[in-house]
C-alpha positions in Angstrom: 153.0 99.7 214.0 152.8 96.8 211.6 153.9 96.8 208.0 150.3 96.6 206.8 149.5 99.7 208.8 152.3 101.6 207.0 150.9 100.5 203.7 147.4 101.5 204.7 148.6 104.9 205.7 150.6 105.4 202.5 147.7 104.4 200.2 144.9 106.4 201.8 143.5 109.1 199.5 145.6 112.1 200.5 148.9 110.3 201.0 148.8 108.5 197.6 147.9 111.8 196.0 150.9 113.4 197.5 153.1 110.5 196.3 151.7 110.7 192.8 152.3 114.5 192.7 155.9 114.0 193.9 156.6 111.2 191.4 155.1 113.1 188.6 157.2 116.3 189.2 160.3 114.2 189.9 160.0 112.3 186.6 159.7 115.6 184.8 162.9 116.7 186.5 164.6 113.5 185.6 163.6 113.9 181.9 164.9 117.5 181.9 168.1 116.5 183.7 168.9 113.5 181.6 168.3 115.5 178.4 170.4 118.4 179.6 173.2 116.1 180.5 173.5 115.2 176.9 173.8 118.9 175.9 176.1 119.9 178.8 178.3 116.9 179.2 178.1 114.2 176.5 178.1 116.3 173.4 181.0 118.6 174.4 183.0 115.5 175.5 182.5 113.5 172.3 183.7 116.5 170.2 187.2 115.8 171.5 187.3 112.6 169.5 187.3 111.7 165.8 183.9 111.8 164.2 183.5 108.0 164.1 184.7 107.5 167.6 182.4 110.2 168.8 179.6 108.6 167.0 180.3 105.2 168.6 180.2 106.8 172.1 177.0 108.7 171.2 175.3 105.5 170.0 176.3 103.7 173.2 174.7 106.4 175.3 171.6 106.7 173.2 169.8 103.5 174.2 170.0 104.0 178.0 169.1 107.6 177.5 166.0 106.6 175.5 164.9 104.2 178.2 165.2 106.9 180.8 163.4 109.5 178.7 160.5 107.1 177.7 160.0 106.0 181.3 160.1 109.6 182.6 157.6 110.7 179.9 155.2 107.9 180.6 155.4 108.4 184.4 154.8 112.2 184.0 151.9 111.8 181.6 150.2 109.1 183.7 150.9 110.8 187.0 149.9 114.2 185.8 146.6 112.8 184.4 145.8 111.0 187.6 146.4 114.1 189.7 144.3 116.2 187.4 141.5 113.6 187.5 141.6 113.6 191.3 142.1 117.3 191.9 141.0 119.1 188.7 144.3 121.1 189.0 144.9 122.1 185.4 148.6 122.6 185.9 149.1 118.9 186.2 147.1 118.3 183.0 149.0 121.0 181.1 152.3 119.5 182.3 151.2 116.1 181.2 150.2 117.4 177.8 153.6 119.2 177.4 155.4 116.0 178.3 153.3 114.0 175.9 154.2 116.6 173.2 157.8 115.4 173.5 156.9 112.2 171.7 155.8 113.8 168.4 158.6 116.3 168.7 161.1 113.4 169.0 159.5 111.7 166.0 159.8 114.7 163.7 163.1 116.2 164.9 165.1 113.1 165.9 164.1 110.0 164.1 165.5 111.0 160.7 168.8 112.1 162.3 169.0 109.1 164.6 168.5 106.7 161.8 171.3 108.2 159.7 173.7 108.3 162.7 172.9 104.7 163.7 173.3 103.6 160.0 176.7 105.3 159.8 177.8 103.8 163.1 176.8 100.3 162.0 178.5 100.6 158.7 181.6 102.3 160.1 181.5 104.7 157.2 181.5 108.5 157.6 179.9 110.1 154.6 181.4 113.4 155.8 178.2 114.5 157.7 178.7 112.9 161.1 179.6 116.2 162.9 176.9 118.1 161.0 174.2 115.6 162.0 175.5 115.4 165.6 175.4 119.2 165.9 171.9 119.2 164.4 170.9 116.6 166.9 172.3 118.6 169.8 170.4 121.7 168.7 167.2 119.7 168.6 167.9 118.3 172.0 167.8 121.8 173.5 164.2 122.0 172.3 163.3 118.7 174.0 165.0 119.9 177.2 163.0 123.1 177.0 159.7 121.1 176.7 160.7 119.0 179.7 161.6 122.1 181.8 158.4 123.9 180.7 156.3 120.9 181.8 158.1 120.7 185.2 157.7 124.5 185.8 154.0 124.4 184.9 153.4 121.4 187.1 155.4 122.7 190.0 153.3 125.9 189.8 150.2 123.7 190.2 151.8 121.6 193.0 152.6 124.7 195.0 149.2 126.3 194.6 148.0 125.3 198.0 144.8 123.4 198.6 143.0 121.9 195.6 139.7 120.0 195.7 139.9 116.3 195.7 137.3 114.5 193.7 
C-alpha cells in the first residue's frame, strides 16, 4: 500500500473524526496532568528551598508550563468544537466550553499573583510575601486542574457513548 493510500485512509470522514476525538481528549488529559504535576511535584519540592530560590525555580518552570497549558487548551477547544459540529455530541461541546473557561479563570485568579511573583523574582527582593503568594497560587492551581479534569470526564463520557450521528 502506498503512502498516499495511508493518508487517504486516515483522512476519510470516520477516521479523521476518531483522530480528532482522540487528540481532543488527550489534550485535556495533558492539561490536567501538567497542572497536577505543579501541585503534586513542583510546589512541594520548591518548599524545601529558601523563598527566593524557590521563586526562581517556580519562574523557570512557569513559561514551559504556560506553553503546554495554552497549547492543550487551544487543541481541546478547537477539537471539541469540530467533533460537536460533525456529530452534534454535546459532551464534546461542553468539554470545549469548560476548557475555554480556564482562560478567564486564569486571568482573574493567576495574573495578579503571577505579576507579583515575576516582579519579585526579577528584582531579587522578597517583600516577605513570596511563600504566601506561592501558596495562594498553588490553591488556585487546584481549581484550574479541577476544570481540566471536569472537561476531560465530560468529554470522555461523550466519547464512550457509542454511535453518534455524523453530519
